[in-house]
N, C-alpha and C positions, 0 to 999 in steps of 0.2 A: 504493500500500500504506500503510495507516494504522498508524503506530507507537504502541504503547501507552505511556501515562504510567507513571511509576514513583515510589514513595514517596521516593526519594533526591533529588528535585528534578528528575529527568529526565536524569541523566547517561547511564544505560543507553539511554534513548530517543535521545538525541543521538548516541551512538556507533553505534546501529543505523541512524540516518538517514544518517550519514556513510558507513558501510559500504555502504549501498544506493546512494548517489550514486556511489561508486567501484567499483561492481560492473560488470565488463566486460560482463555479460549484462543489458542494460537500464538501466544507470546513466546519469548525466548526461554527455553528450559533453564539455562544458566541464570539469567536475570531473575526468574521466578524463584529460584532456590535461595537467593541472597537475603540477608537481613542486615540490620545496622552494624552488628559486630563483624560480619564477614566483609562488609564494604569499607569499614573504617580504615583498614590498612591501605587500601587503594587510594582513599582520600588523602592520607598522609603522603603516600608515594607521589601522587600528582602534585601536591604542594611543593615537594622537593624538586620535581622536574621543572616547575615554574621557576624556582630559584636557580636551577642549573642553566636554563635558557637565558635568564637575566645575567648570570655570571659570564656566559659566553657572548653576550651582546647580540644574540641571535633573535631578532624581532619576528621573523616568520615562525620560528619555533615557539617563541613566546605566545604568539597568537594561538597556535595549536594547543599548547600546554594549558593556557587559560581556559580554552574550550573544554579540555579534559577535566579541569578542576571544576568548572561550572557544571559539567555533567554529574559530578559527584554530589553537588548541592541538590541538583534536580532529583537524583536517585534517592537520597535520604528523604527529601520532601515528599516524594511520591509514596515511599513506604509509610511515612507518617500519615499521609492522607488516607491510605488504605486502612489504617488503624483508627481513623477518625480523630487523630490528634491535632494535626495542622496541615496546611497545604503550602505550596510554593509562595502563593500570594501573601500568606501570613508571615513567612520568612522575610520577604521584602518589606512588608509593613513594619515588622519588628526592628529591622536594622535601620530603616528610615527614621522611625521614632527615636531610636537610641542615639543616632548621630545628631539629631536636632536637640535632644535632651542634653547631650554631653558637650554641645558647642553653644552655650548661651551667649557667648561673645560674638558669635556669627549670626545666630538666628534669634537672638534676644537682645536685652539691654545691658548685659554684663560686660565688664571690661577688665583686662588684666595688664599688669605692668610689663610682663615679659612671658616668655614661653615656660619658665620655671613655675611662675604663679599659676599659669593655665594648667600645667600638669598637676599641681597640688589640687586645684579645683576638680580636675578630671577624676582623680582618685577619690575625692570626697563624694562626687556624684556616684561613682561605682559602689562605694561603701553604702550610700543611701539606698541604692538599688538592691544590694544584697540584703539589707535590713528589711526593705519592703517585701522582699521575696520570702521573708521568714527565717533567713539565716542568722544564727546567734553567735557566730565566730567574729569576735571583734579584734582579733590579732592583726598586727601590721602585715602579717603574712597571709591573711585571709584572701581567698580568691585566686591563689597561684595554683593553677591546674596541675594535678598529678598525671595528666595525660600528655604533658609536654615531653619532648626529648630531654633527658636528664641534664645535659649541658645547658639547655635553655632554661630549665627550671632552676638550676643553680644560680644563674645570673639574675633571674627574677627575684629569687629569695634574697640574694645579696642586695639588690637594688631596693627592695622593700625595707630591709633592715637599715639601709643607709639613710632612708628618709626620716628615720627617728634618731639618727645620730650614731648608730652602731656601725662604724666603718673606719677603715684606716684613712689617714689624711692624704696620702699620696702613694706612689708605687714602691717607694723604698722599703717600707716595712712588709709589703706584700712579697717582695723578692726575698727578704730575709726569711719570711715564713715559708716560702717555697723551698729554700735550702734546708730549712728545718724538717720539712716533710720528706724531702729526698733522703735525709739522714735516717729518718725513722723507717723508711722503706728499706734502706740498706740493712738496718738492724734485723728486720724480719726476714729478709732474704738470706741472711747469714745464719738464722736459727734453724734447728733441726726440723725437717718437715713433719707436720702433724695436722690433724683437723683444726686444732686451736690456733696453730701458727698460720694456717691458710686463711682462717677467719680474720686474724689480726692483719695479715698482709692485704686482704681485700679492703679492710677499713683504712689502712694507711695509704694505699694507692687511691682510694676514693678521696681521702683528704687532700692528696697531692693534686688530683684533677680538679677538686673544688677550688683550691687556691689558684691553680692555673687559670681557671675561669674568672676568678676575681681579679687576677692581674690583667687579663684581657679587658674586663669591664673598666678598671681604672685607667687603662691605656686607651679607652674608647675604641677598642677593636672588637668587631663582631666575632664571637667564638665560632659560630657555625661557618661564617664566611672564611675565617682564618683556617679552620680545619679542612674546608672544601679546597682551598688553595693548596694546602699541604698535601692533600690526597692527590690532586691533579698533578702537582709537581712530582710526587713520587711515581705516579703512574707513567708520566711522560719520560722521566729519567730511566725507569726500569725497562720500558719498552725500547728505549734507545740502546740500553745495554744489550737487550736480546738481539737487536738488529746488528750491533757490532759483533757479537758472538757469532751470529749466523754468517756474517761477511767473512769471518775467519774460519768458517767451516766447522763450527762447534756449537754447543748449546750452553745455556747458563748452568744447567744441572751437571754438565761434564766438567765445569770449572771449579777450582778450589775457591775457598772464601777469599783468599788473598788476591786471586785473579779477578774475582767478581768485584772486589773493592777497588782494584785498579781500573776496571771498566767504569765503575761509578765515578771515580775521580776524573776520568777522561771525559765522561759525559758532562760533568759539572764545568770543567774547563772550557769545553766547546760551547756550552750555553753562555758562558761569560765572555766568549770571543777570544779565549786563550789558545795557545798553540797546542 
């Protein structure tokens, strides 16, 4: 069945397509089997693919990835509509109302001296929303989702604590703390293996990663972006090493660690324009 285009950019068409996919009478078997939990991982994956397209500066890909992400919203809304909970239009209404409510300086008479004051008001509005919804958690950390990637949750927890003054003044003590955590990891690595030692090691490495995220926050570096760049750099260099090994008639697996490290150093030099 061909779905007609619409002048609003196709939202009505997309909603009709999703309704057809979920139709028990002739819909797609895979789509019909899905529920909120099974679709959630795809939603997260699509959000990361949007970020990847942005990182690569690939606007045609960004258009496609944003469409895939929009499909996820439509999918969840359709499943909710089938349960009689809400529909796509309710999702749109809710976000429109929220944006107007949270921007009284744009859509109302409020005014703020600077972006920091506006952020403080934003958080106050969110706290009022949670209270109106019946939430009783009044902690400065209230509302930080447990569904976030843990590195992102770490930064949000740190930022919330910083708003009430629980924070280091600059990067110097954070770096000192980072060295302290590295030393504590070394201690556990030197200990005899045991279930208790493994639990302590996990704790210490967790502390190390938490402090590393805090250092990025203080340096105003996005942790996710920095890690994506590091991953891309590693992948690029490793693939270049594989190509060099192949050009010499061998494979990475056939080389000793010393030979592999020599290739790594060569790739780095070539990236930097060295001989």
